[in-house]
PDB file of N, CA, C and O in Angstrom:
ATOM      1  N   UNK A   1      -8.286  31.984   2.150  1.00  0.00           N
ATOM      2  CA  UNK A   1      -8.869  30.362   2.408  1.00  0.00           C
ATOM      3  C   UNK A   1      -7.507  29.423   1.853  1.00  0.00           C
ATOM      4  O   UNK A   1      -7.095  28.481   2.531  1.00  0.00           O
ATOM      5  N   UNK A   2      -6.920  29.780   0.636  1.00  0.00           N
ATOM      6  CA  UNK A   2      -6.132  28.814   0.466  1.00  0.00           C
ATOM      7  C   UNK A   2      -4.995  28.650   1.217  1.00  0.00           C
ATOM      8  O   UNK A   2      -4.506  27.524   1.302  1.00  0.00           O
ATOM      9  N   UNK A   3      -4.354  29.844   1.931  1.00  0.00           N
ATOM     10  CA  UNK A   3      -3.791  29.685   3.150  1.00  0.00           C
ATOM     11  C   UNK A   3      -3.944  28.986   4.291  1.00  0.00           C
ATOM     12  O   UNK A   3      -2.990  28.492   4.891  1.00  0.00           O
ATOM     13  N   UNK A   4      -5.226  28.893   4.691  1.00  0.00           N
ATOM     14  CA  UNK A   4      -5.943  28.017   5.643  1.00  0.00           C
ATOM     15  C   UNK A   4      -5.710  26.759   5.475  1.00  0.00           C
ATOM     16  O   UNK A   4      -5.116  26.046   6.285  1.00  0.00           O
ATOM     17  N   UNK A   5      -6.257  26.343   4.193  1.00  0.00           N
ATOM     18  CA  UNK A   5      -5.901  24.720   3.393  1.00  0.00           C
ATOM     19  C   UNK A   5      -4.629  24.483   3.629  1.00  0.00           C
ATOM     20  O   UNK A   5      -4.417  23.364   4.097  1.00  0.00           O
ATOM     21  N   UNK A   6      -3.649  25.199   3.455  1.00  0.00           N
ATOM     22  CA  UNK A   6      -2.232  25.188   3.129  1.00  0.00           C
ATOM     23  C   UNK A   6      -1.912  24.815   4.396  1.00  0.00           C
ATOM     24  O   UNK A   6      -1.275  23.768   4.513  1.00  0.00           O
ATOM     25  N   UNK A   7      -2.236  25.491   5.474  1.00  0.00           N
ATOM     26  CA  UNK A   7      -1.444  25.474   6.886  1.00  0.00           C
ATOM     27  C   UNK A   7      -2.254  24.130   7.555  1.00  0.00           C
ATOM     28  O   UNK A   7      -1.600  23.348   8.246  1.00  0.00           O
ATOM     29  N   UNK A   8      -3.553  23.922   7.344  1.00  0.00           N
ATOM     30  CA  UNK A   8      -4.253  22.612   7.699  1.00  0.00           C
ATOM     31  C   UNK A   8      -3.380  21.675   7.474  1.00  0.00           C
ATOM     32  O   UNK A   8      -2.927  20.867   8.285  1.00  0.00           O
ATOM     33  N   UNK A   9      -3.056  21.833   5.934  1.00  0.00           N
ATOM     34  CA  UNK A   9      -2.673  20.198   5.290  1.00  0.00           C
ATOM     35  C   UNK A   9      -1.014  20.237   6.272  1.00  0.00           C
ATOM     36  O   UNK A   9      -0.647  19.340   7.031  1.00  0.00           O
ATOM     37  N   UNK A  10      -0.334  21.378   6.004  1.00  0.00           N
ATOM     38  CA  UNK A  10       0.938  21.047   6.809  1.00  0.00           C
ATOM     39  C   UNK A  10       0.768  20.392   8.191  1.00  0.00           C
ATOM     40  O   UNK A  10       1.588  19.558   8.576  1.00  0.00           O
ATOM     41  N   UNK A  11      -0.385  20.792   9.013  1.00  0.00           N
ATOM     42  CA  UNK A  11      -0.442  20.288  10.304  1.00  0.00           C
ATOM     43  C   UNK A  11      -0.651  18.709  10.140  1.00  0.00           C
ATOM     44  O   UNK A  11       0.046  17.862  10.699  1.00  0.00           O
ATOM     45  N   UNK A  12      -1.864  18.419   9.170  1.00  0.00           N
ATOM     46  CA  UNK A  12      -2.172  17.047   9.003  1.00  0.00           C
ATOM     47  C   UNK A  12      -0.904  16.182   8.516  1.00  0.00           C
ATOM     48  O   UNK A  12      -0.756  15.032   8.927  1.00  0.00           O
ATOM     49  N   UNK A  13      -0.239  16.618   7.865  1.00  0.00           N
ATOM     50  CA  UNK A  13       1.114  15.959   7.213  1.00  0.00           C
ATOM     51  C   UNK A  13       2.196  15.669   8.314  1.00  0.00           C
ATOM     52  O   UNK A  13       2.843  14.623   8.373  1.00  0.00           O
ATOM     53  N   UNK A  14       2.320  16.837   9.267  1.00  0.00           N
ATOM     54  CA  UNK A  14       3.273  16.434  10.754  1.00  0.00           C
ATOM     55  C   UNK A  14       2.669  15.586  11.310  1.00  0.00           C
ATOM     56  O   UNK A  14       3.321  14.553  11.463  1.00  0.00           O
ATOM     57  N   UNK A  15       1.279  15.570  11.842  1.00  0.00           N
ATOM     58  CA  UNK A  15       0.811  14.706  12.904  1.00  0.00           C
ATOM     59  C   UNK A  15       0.909  13.480  12.008  1.00  0.00           C
ATOM     60  O   UNK A  15       1.593  12.661  12.623  1.00  0.00           O
ATOM     61  N   UNK A  16       0.576  13.041  10.964  1.00  0.00           N
ATOM     62  CA  UNK A  16       0.847  11.865  10.208  1.00  0.00           C
ATOM     63  C   UNK A  16       2.095  11.490  10.164  1.00  0.00           C
ATOM     64  O   UNK A  16       2.223  10.283   9.956  1.00  0.00           O
ATOM     65  N   UNK A  17       3.400  12.286  10.327  1.00  0.00           N
ATOM     66  CA  UNK A  17       4.349  11.690  10.093  1.00  0.00           C
ATOM     67  C   UNK A  17       4.920  11.076  11.603  1.00  0.00           C
ATOM     68  O   UNK A  17       5.640  10.097  11.803  1.00  0.00           O
ATOM     69  N   UNK A  18       4.241  12.157  12.698  1.00  0.00           N
ATOM     70  CA  UNK A  18       4.520  11.522  14.038  1.00  0.00           C
ATOM     71  C   UNK A  18       3.727  10.495  14.641  1.00  0.00           C
ATOM     72  O   UNK A  18       4.047  10.062  15.748  1.00  0.00           O
ATOM     73  N   UNK A  19       2.727  10.060  14.030  1.00  0.00           N
ATOM     74  CA  UNK A  19       1.656   8.812  14.374  1.00  0.00           C
ATOM     75  C   UNK A  19       2.632   7.700  14.206  1.00  0.00           C
ATOM     76  O   UNK A  19       3.088   7.520  13.076  1.00  0.00           O
ATOM     77  N   UNK A  20       3.095   6.759  15.404  1.00  0.00           N
ATOM     78  CA  UNK A  20       3.398   5.699  14.994  1.00  0.00           C
ATOM     79  C   UNK A  20       2.965   4.462  15.682  1.00  0.00           C
ATOM     80  O   UNK A  20       3.613   3.459  15.982  1.00  0.00           O
ATOM     81  N   UNK A  21       1.601   4.792  15.879  1.00  0.00           N
ATOM     82  CA  UNK A  21       0.692   3.466  16.416  1.00  0.00           C
ATOM     83  C   UNK A  21       0.915   2.480  15.169  1.00  0.00           C
ATOM     84  O   UNK A  21       1.829   1.703  15.446  1.00  0.00           O
ATOM     85  N   UNK A  22       0.489   2.294  14.137  1.00  0.00           N
ATOM     86  CA  UNK A  22       0.600   1.090  13.238  1.00  0.00           C
ATOM     87  C   UNK A  22       1.824   0.719  12.901  1.00  0.00           C
ATOM     88  O   UNK A  22       1.921  -0.353  12.303  1.00  0.00           O
ATOM     89  N   UNK A  23       2.786   1.324  13.127  1.00  0.00           N
ATOM     90  CA  UNK A  23       4.172   1.076  12.955  1.00  0.00           C
ATOM     91  C   UNK A  23       4.332  -0.684  13.319  1.00  0.00           C
ATOM     92  O   UNK A  23       4.633  -1.492  12.440  1.00  0.00           O
ATOM     93  N   UNK A  24       4.139  -0.974  14.384  1.00  0.00           N
ATOM     94  CA  UNK A  24       4.522  -1.896  14.820  1.00  0.00           C
ATOM     95  C   UNK A  24       3.762  -3.466  13.852  1.00  0.00           C
ATOM     96  O   UNK A  24       4.285  -4.542  13.560  1.00  0.00           O
ATOM     97  N   UNK A  25       2.663  -3.037  13.652  1.00  0.00           N
ATOM     98  CA  UNK A  25       1.947  -3.994  12.773  1.00  0.00           C
ATOM     99  C   UNK A  25       2.607  -4.162  11.713  1.00  0.00           C
ATOM    100  O   UNK A  25       2.799  -5.313  11.321  1.00  0.00           O
ATOM    101  N   UNK A  26       3.153  -2.978  10.942  1.00  0.00           N
ATOM    102  CA  UNK A  26       3.835  -3.070   9.263  1.00  0.00           C
ATOM    103  C   UNK A  26       5.146  -3.759   9.965  1.00  0.00           C
ATOM    104  O   UNK A  26       5.688  -4.586   9.231  1.00  0.00           O
ATOM    105  N   UNK A  27       5.576  -3.630  10.863  1.00  0.00           N
ATOM    106  CA  UNK A  27       6.820  -4.519  10.772  1.00  0.00           C
ATOM    107  C   UNK A  27       6.437  -5.831  10.921  1.00  0.00           C
ATOM    108  O   UNK A  27       7.107  -6.579  10.209  1.00  0.00           O
ATOM    109  N   UNK A  28       5.424  -6.500  11.731  1.00  0.00           N
ATOM    110  CA  UNK A  28       5.124  -7.803  12.114  1.00  0.00           C
ATOM    111  C   UNK A  28       4.611  -8.274  10.696  1.00  0.00           C
ATOM    112  O   UNK A  28       4.805  -9.468  10.465  1.00  0.00           O
ATOM    113  N   UNK A  29       3.885  -7.413   9.540  1.00  0.00           N
ATOM    114  CA  UNK A  29       3.399  -7.774   8.213  1.00  0.00           C
ATOM    115  C   UNK A  29       4.775  -8.178   7.750  1.00  0.00           C
ATOM    116  O   UNK A  29       4.980  -9.373   7.536  1.00  0.00           O
ATOM    117  N   UNK A  30       5.909  -7.137   7.543  1.00  0.00           N
ATOM    118  CA  UNK A  30       6.968  -7.598   6.996  1.00  0.00           C
ATOM    119  C   UNK A  30       7.891  -8.541   7.348  1.00  0.00           C
ATOM    120  O   UNK A  30       8.551  -9.015   6.424  1.00  0.00           O
ATOM    121  N   UNK A  31       8.112  -8.954   8.526  1.00  0.00           N
ATOM    122  CA  UNK A  31       8.714  -9.836   8.917  1.00  0.00           C
ATOM    123  C   UNK A  31       7.748 -11.187   8.669  1.00  0.00           C
ATOM    124  O   UNK A  31       8.376 -12.162   8.256  1.00  0.00           O
ATOM    125  N   UNK A  32       6.574 -11.343   8.829  1.00  0.00           N
ATOM    126  CA  UNK A  32       5.656 -12.604   8.363  1.00  0.00           C
ATOM    127  C   UNK A  32       5.688 -12.828   6.969  1.00  0.00           C
ATOM    128  O   UNK A  32       5.472 -13.970   6.562  1.00  0.00           O
ATOM    129  N   UNK A  33       5.981 -11.700   5.992  1.00  0.00           N
ATOM    130  CA  UNK A  33       6.238 -12.269   4.651  1.00  0.00           C
ATOM    131  C   UNK A  33       7.518 -12.539   4.355  1.00  0.00           C
ATOM    132  O   UNK A  33       7.795 -13.325   3.449  1.00  0.00           O
ATOM    133  N   UNK A  34       8.442 -11.926   5.077  1.00  0.00           N
ATOM    134  CA  UNK A  34       9.959 -12.872   4.800  1.00  0.00           C
ATOM    135  C   UNK A  34      10.153 -14.152   5.251  1.00  0.00           C
ATOM    136  O   UNK A  34      10.944 -14.810   4.576  1.00  0.00           O
ATOM    137  N   UNK A  35       9.658 -14.696   6.200  1.00  0.00           N
ATOM    138  CA  UNK A  35       9.352 -15.732   7.092  1.00  0.00           C
ATOM    139  C   UNK A  35       8.450 -16.652   5.872  1.00  0.00           C
ATOM    140  O   UNK A  35       8.712 -17.830   5.628  1.00  0.00           O
ATOM    141  N   UNK A  36       7.579 -16.032   5.320  1.00  0.00           N
ATOM    142  CA  UNK A  36       6.561 -16.999   4.255  1.00  0.00           C
ATOM    143  C   UNK A  36       7.489 -17.455   3.087  1.00  0.00           C
ATOM    144  O   UNK A  36       7.388 -18.592   2.626  1.00  0.00           O
ATOM    145  N   UNK A  37       8.652 -16.291   2.481  1.00  0.00           N
ATOM    146  CA  UNK A  37       9.199 -16.399   1.355  1.00  0.00           C
ATOM    147  C   UNK A  37      10.446 -17.435   1.631  1.00  0.00           C
ATOM    148  O   UNK A  37      10.614 -18.330   0.802  1.00  0.00           O
ATOM    149  N   UNK A  38      11.180 -17.363   2.575  1.00  0.00           N
ATOM    150  CA  UNK A  38      12.136 -18.521   3.454  1.00  0.00           C
ATOM    151  C   UNK A  38      11.479 -19.585   3.663  1.00  0.00           C
ATOM    152  O   UNK A  38      12.198 -20.555   3.424  1.00  0.00           O
ATOM    153  N   UNK A  39      10.389 -19.894   4.017  1.00  0.00           N
ATOM    154  CA  UNK A  39       9.443 -21.141   3.976  1.00  0.00           C
ATOM    155  C   UNK A  39       9.401 -21.737   2.903  1.00  0.00           C
ATOM    156  O   UNK A  39       9.739 -22.887   2.623  1.00  0.00           O
ATOM    157  N   UNK A  40       8.892 -20.776   2.171  1.00  0.00           N
ATOM    158  CA  UNK A  40       8.560 -21.558   0.473  1.00  0.00           C
ATOM    159  C   UNK A  40       9.945 -22.119  -0.160  1.00  0.00           C
ATOM    160  O   UNK A  40      10.017 -23.246  -0.650  1.00  0.00           O
ATOM    161  N   UNK A  41      10.982 -21.261  -0.103  1.00  0.00           N
ATOM    162  CA  UNK A  41      12.228 -21.576  -0.787  1.00  0.00           C
ATOM    163  C   UNK A  41      12.624 -22.825  -0.222  1.00  0.00           C
ATOM    164  O   UNK A  41      13.006 -23.747  -0.943  1.00  0.00           O
ATOM    165  N   UNK A  42      12.542 -22.938   1.308  1.00  0.00           N
ATOM    166  CA  UNK A  42      12.905 -24.114   1.629  1.00  0.00           C
ATOM    167  C   UNK A  42      12.005 -25.174   1.693  1.00  0.00           C
ATOM    168  O   UNK A  42      12.486 -26.239   2.080  1.00  0.00           O
ATOM    169  N   UNK A  43      10.641 -25.154   1.369  1.00  0.00           N
ATOM    170  CA  UNK A  43       9.710 -26.546   1.416  1.00  0.00           C
ATOM    171  C   UNK A  43      10.249 -26.775  -0.426  1.00  0.00           C
ATOM    172  O   UNK A  43      10.364 -27.940  -0.806  1.00  0.00           O
ATOM    173  N   UNK A  44      10.498 -25.802  -1.289  1.00  0.00           N
ATOM    174  CA  UNK A  44      11.185 -26.408  -2.794  1.00  0.00           C
ATOM    175  C   UNK A  44      12.302 -27.043  -2.775  1.00  0.00           C
ATOM    176  O   UNK A  44      12.416 -28.129  -3.342  1.00  0.00           O
ATOM    177  N   UNK A  45      13.389 -26.409  -2.060  1.00  0.00           N
ATOM    178  CA  UNK A  45      14.387 -27.321  -1.859  1.00  0.00           C
ATOM    179  C   UNK A  45      14.291 -28.615  -1.259  1.00  0.00           C
ATOM    180  O   UNK A  45      15.076 -29.515  -1.558  1.00  0.00           O
ATOM    181  N   UNK A  46      13.492 -28.735  -0.539  1.00  0.00           N
ATOM    182  CA  UNK A  46      13.254 -30.012   0.289  1.00  0.00           C
ATOM    183  C   UNK A  46      12.358 -30.919  -0.807  1.00  0.00           C
ATOM    184  O   UNK A  46      12.683 -32.087  -1.019  1.00  0.00           O
ATOM    185  N   UNK A  47      11.259 -30.335  -1.461  1.00  0.00           N
ATOM    186  CA  UNK A  47      10.603 -31.020  -2.315  1.00  0.00           C
ATOM    187  C   UNK A  47      11.857 -31.782  -3.761  1.00  0.00           C
ATOM    188  O   UNK A  47      12.026 -32.944  -4.131  1.00  0.00           O
ATOM    189  N   UNK A  48      12.475 -30.504  -4.202  1.00  0.00           N
ATOM    190  CA  UNK A  48      13.575 -31.255  -5.291  1.00  0.00           C
ATOM    191  C   UNK A  48      14.388 -32.327  -4.746  1.00  0.00           C
ATOM    192  O   UNK A  48      14.587 -33.336  -5.422  1.00  0.00           O
ATOM    193  N   UNK A  49      14.935 -32.181  -3.438  1.00  0.00           N
ATOM    194  CA  UNK A  49      15.544 -33.542  -2.722  1.00  0.00           C
ATOM    195  C   UNK A  49      15.067 -34.762  -2.757  1.00  0.00           C
ATOM    196  O   UNK A  49      15.675 -35.765  -3.128  1.00  0.00           O
ATOM    197  N   UNK A  50      13.751 -34.677  -2.293  1.00  0.00           N
ATOM    198  CA  UNK A  50      13.054 -35.799  -2.192  1.00  0.00           C
ATOM    199  C   UNK A  50      12.587 -36.444  -3.426  1.00  0.00           C
ATOM    200  O   UNK A  50      12.501 -37.661  -3.587  1.00  0.00           O
ATOM    201  N   UNK A  51      12.287 -35.524  -4.298  1.00  0.00           N
ATOM    202  CA  UNK A  51      12.128 -35.756  -5.627  1.00  0.00           C
ATOM    203  C   UNK A  51      13.560 -36.810  -6.501  1.00  0.00           C
ATOM    204  O   UNK A  51      13.469 -37.883  -7.099  1.00  0.00           O
ATOM    205  N   UNK A  52      14.747 -35.952  -6.233  1.00  0.00           N
ATOM    206  CA  UNK A  52      16.003 -36.681  -6.688  1.00  0.00           C
ATOM    207  C   UNK A  52      16.030 -38.001  -6.064  1.00  0.00           C
ATOM    208  O   UNK A  52      16.237 -38.963  -6.804  1.00  0.00           O
ATOM    209  N   UNK A  53      15.811 -38.240  -4.517  1.00  0.00           N
ATOM    210  CA  UNK A  53      16.036 -39.578  -3.787  1.00  0.00           C
ATOM    211  C   UNK A  53      14.927 -40.280  -4.615  1.00  0.00           C
ATOM    212  O   UNK A  53      15.406 -41.224  -5.242  1.00  0.00           O
ATOM    213  N   UNK A  54      13.628 -40.121  -4.810  1.00  0.00           N
ATOM    214  CA  UNK A  54      12.526 -41.159  -5.386  1.00  0.00           C
ATOM    215  C   UNK A  54      13.176 -41.522  -6.941  1.00  0.00           C
ATOM    216  O   UNK A  54      13.153 -42.648  -7.439  1.00  0.00           O
ATOM    217  N   UNK A  55      13.700 -40.425  -7.516  1.00  0.00           N
ATOM    218  CA  UNK A  55      14.130 -40.811  -8.879  1.00  0.00           C
ATOM    219  C   UNK A  55      15.190 -41.902  -8.778  1.00  0.00           C
ATOM    220  O   UNK A  55      15.171 -42.831  -9.586  1.00  0.00           O
ATOM    221  N   UNK A  56      16.226 -41.819  -7.704  1.00  0.00           N
ATOM    222  CA  UNK A  56      17.537 -42.721  -7.554  1.00  0.00           C
ATOM    223  C   UNK A  56      16.765 -44.040  -7.241  1.00  0.00           C
ATOM    224  O   UNK A  56      17.036 -45.019  -7.936  1.00  0.00           O
ATOM    225  N   UNK A  57      15.908 -44.142  -6.341  1.00  0.00           N
ATOM    226  CA  UNK A  57      15.655 -45.189  -5.590  1.00  0.00           C
ATOM    227  C   UNK A  57      14.725 -46.427  -7.014  1.00  0.00           C
ATOM    228  O   UNK A  57      14.843 -47.647  -7.132  1.00  0.00           O
ATOM    229  N   UNK A  58      13.870 -45.434  -7.860  1.00  0.00           N
ATOM    230  CA  UNK A  58      13.333 -46.240  -9.058  1.00  0.00           C
ATOM    231  C   UNK A  58      14.248 -46.642 -10.024  1.00  0.00           C
ATOM    232  O   UNK A  58      14.121 -47.690 -10.656  1.00  0.00           O
ATOM    233  N   UNK A  59      15.507 -45.561 -10.221  1.00  0.00           N
ATOM    234  CA  UNK A  59      16.293 -46.458 -10.883  1.00  0.00           C
ATOM    235  C   UNK A  59      17.364 -47.622 -10.831  1.00  0.00           C
ATOM    236  O   UNK A  59      17.998 -48.270 -11.663  1.00  0.00           O
ATOM    237  N   UNK A  60      17.227 -47.560  -9.004  1.00  0.00           N
ATOM    238  CA  UNK A  60      17.823 -48.694  -8.540  1.00  0.00           C
ATOM    239  C   UNK A  60      17.041 -49.930  -8.456  1.00  0.00           C
ATOM    240  O   UNK A  60      17.676 -50.973  -8.612  1.00  0.00           O
ATOM    241  N   UNK A  61      15.387 -50.032  -8.170  1.00  0.00           N
ATOM    242  CA  UNK A  61      14.780 -50.843  -8.426  1.00  0.00           C
ATOM    243  C   UNK A  61      14.404 -51.609  -9.988  1.00  0.00           C
ATOM    244  O   UNK A  61      14.166 -52.787 -10.255  1.00  0.00           O
ATOM    245  N   UNK A  62      14.478 -50.244 -10.947  1.00  0.00           N
ATOM    246  CA  UNK A  62      14.328 -50.765 -12.488  1.00  0.00           C
ATOM    247  C   UNK A  62      15.527 -52.001 -12.462  1.00  0.00           C
ATOM    248  O   UNK A  62      15.299 -53.116 -12.932  1.00  0.00           O
ATOM    249  N   UNK A  63      16.756 -51.647 -11.876  1.00  0.00           N
ATOM    250  CA  UNK A  63      17.868 -52.859 -12.339  1.00  0.00           C
ATOM    251  C   UNK A  63      18.062 -53.910 -11.558  1.00  0.00           C
ATOM    252  O   UNK A  63      18.943 -54.757 -11.710  1.00  0.00           O
ATOM    253  N   UNK A  64      17.064 -53.866 -10.523  1.00  0.00           N
ATOM    254  CA  UNK A  64      16.993 -55.247  -9.876  1.00  0.00           C
ATOM    255  C   UNK A  64      16.080 -56.692 -10.800  1.00  0.00           C
ATOM    256  O   UNK A  64      14.949 -56.645 -11.283  1.00  0.00           O
ATOM    257  N   UNK A  65      16.794 -57.553 -10.795  1.00  0.00           N
ATOM    258  CA  UNK A  65      16.177 -58.460 -11.330  1.00  0.00           C
ATOM    259  C   UNK A  65      14.903 -59.000 -10.952  1.00  0.00           C
ATOM    260  O   UNK A  65      14.939 -59.265  -9.751  1.00  0.00           O
ATOM    261  N   UNK A  66      13.680 -59.305 -11.517  1.00  0.00           N
ATOM    262  CA  UNK A  66      12.554 -59.828 -10.851  1.00  0.00           C
ATOM    263  C   UNK A  66      12.470 -61.252 -10.826  1.00  0.00           C
ATOM    264  O   UNK A  66      13.313 -61.859 -11.486  1.00  0.00           O
ATOM    265  N   UNK A  67      11.753 -61.796 -10.294  1.00  0.00           N
ATOM    266  CA  UNK A  67      11.378 -63.073  -9.774  1.00  0.00           C
ATOM    267  C   UNK A  67      11.047 -63.936 -10.987  1.00  0.00           C
ATOM    268  O   UNK A  67      11.347 -65.129 -11.011  1.00  0.00           O
ATOM    269  N   UNK A  68      10.381 -63.277 -12.065  1.00  0.00           N
ATOM    270  CA  UNK A  68      10.544 -64.615 -13.447  1.00  0.00           C
ATOM    271  C   UNK A  68      11.897 -64.588 -14.068  1.00  0.00           C
ATOM    272  O   UNK A  68      12.289 -65.610 -14.630  1.00  0.00           O
ATOM    273  N   UNK A  69      12.538 -63.692 -14.033  1.00  0.00           N
ATOM    274  CA  UNK A  69      13.819 -63.650 -14.502  1.00  0.00           C
ATOM    275  C   UNK A  69      15.300 -64.394 -13.787  1.00  0.00           C
ATOM    276  O   UNK A  69      16.328 -64.818 -14.315  1.00  0.00           O
ATOM    277  N   UNK A  70      14.801 -64.308 -12.211  1.00  0.00           N
ATOM    278  CA  UNK A  70      15.995 -64.504 -11.672  1.00  0.00           C
ATOM    279  C   UNK A  70      15.693 -66.170 -11.271  1.00  0.00           C
ATOM    280  O   UNK A  70      16.460 -66.661 -10.442  1.00  0.00           O
ATOM    281  N   UNK A  71      14.762 -66.913 -11.753  1.00  0.00           N
ATOM    282  CA  UNK A  71      14.617 -68.259 -11.404  1.00  0.00           C
ATOM    283  C   UNK A  71      14.009 -68.518 -10.008  1.00  0.00           C
ATOM    284  O   UNK A  71      13.667 -69.636  -9.623  1.00  0.00           O
ATOM    285  N   UNK A  72      13.916 -67.494  -9.358  1.00  0.00           N
ATOM    286  CA  UNK A  72      13.453 -67.976  -7.886  1.00  0.00           C
ATOM    287  C   UNK A  72      11.987 -67.764  -7.887  1.00  0.00           C
ATOM    288  O   UNK A  72      11.361 -67.796  -8.947  1.00  0.00           O
ATOM    289  N   UNK A  73      11.413 -67.549  -6.747  1.00  0.00           N
ATOM    290  CA  UNK A  73       9.888 -67.411  -6.827  1.00  0.00           C
ATOM    291  C   UNK A  73       9.262 -68.764  -6.232  1.00  0.00           C
ATOM    292  O   UNK A  73       9.842 -69.849  -6.198  1.00  0.00           O
ATOM    293  N   UNK A  74       7.960 -68.491  -5.769  1.00  0.00           N
ATOM    294  CA  UNK A  74       7.350 -69.910  -5.061  1.00  0.00           C
ATOM    295  C   UNK A  74       6.498 -70.338  -6.265  1.00  0.00           C
ATOM    296  O   UNK A  74       5.341 -70.571  -5.913  1.00  0.00           O
ATOM    297  N   UNK A  75       6.658 -70.466  -7.232  1.00  0.00           N
ATOM    298  CA  UNK A  75       5.868 -71.266  -8.471  1.00  0.00           C
ATOM    299  C   UNK A  75       6.111 -72.557  -8.339  1.00  0.00           C
ATOM    300  O   UNK A  75       7.192 -73.009  -7.963  1.00  0.00           O
ATOM    301  N   UNK A  76       4.819 -73.430  -8.733  1.00  0.00           N
ATOM    302  CA  UNK A  76       5.173 -75.084  -8.563  1.00  0.00           C
ATOM    303  C   UNK A  76       5.766 -75.559 -10.120  1.00  0.00           C
ATOM    304  O   UNK A  76       6.113 -76.723 -10.319  1.00  0.00           O
TER     305      UNK A  76
END
């Protein structure tokens, strides 16, 4: 009985190793995960760049004279 179970297990193991039906799906899932990781990295870098540009613009805007200190404006 133990010998039969062992030979059955070997046959099942061999058939599982030869079965490649789901292999393409697994490959697509791996590629999709890699694309997602790269996409997140690019999105994060893009966000950091935008944040730097906005902070730079804020610094420039802070340094500009306002209408009350420049003497201009349309007051009466």
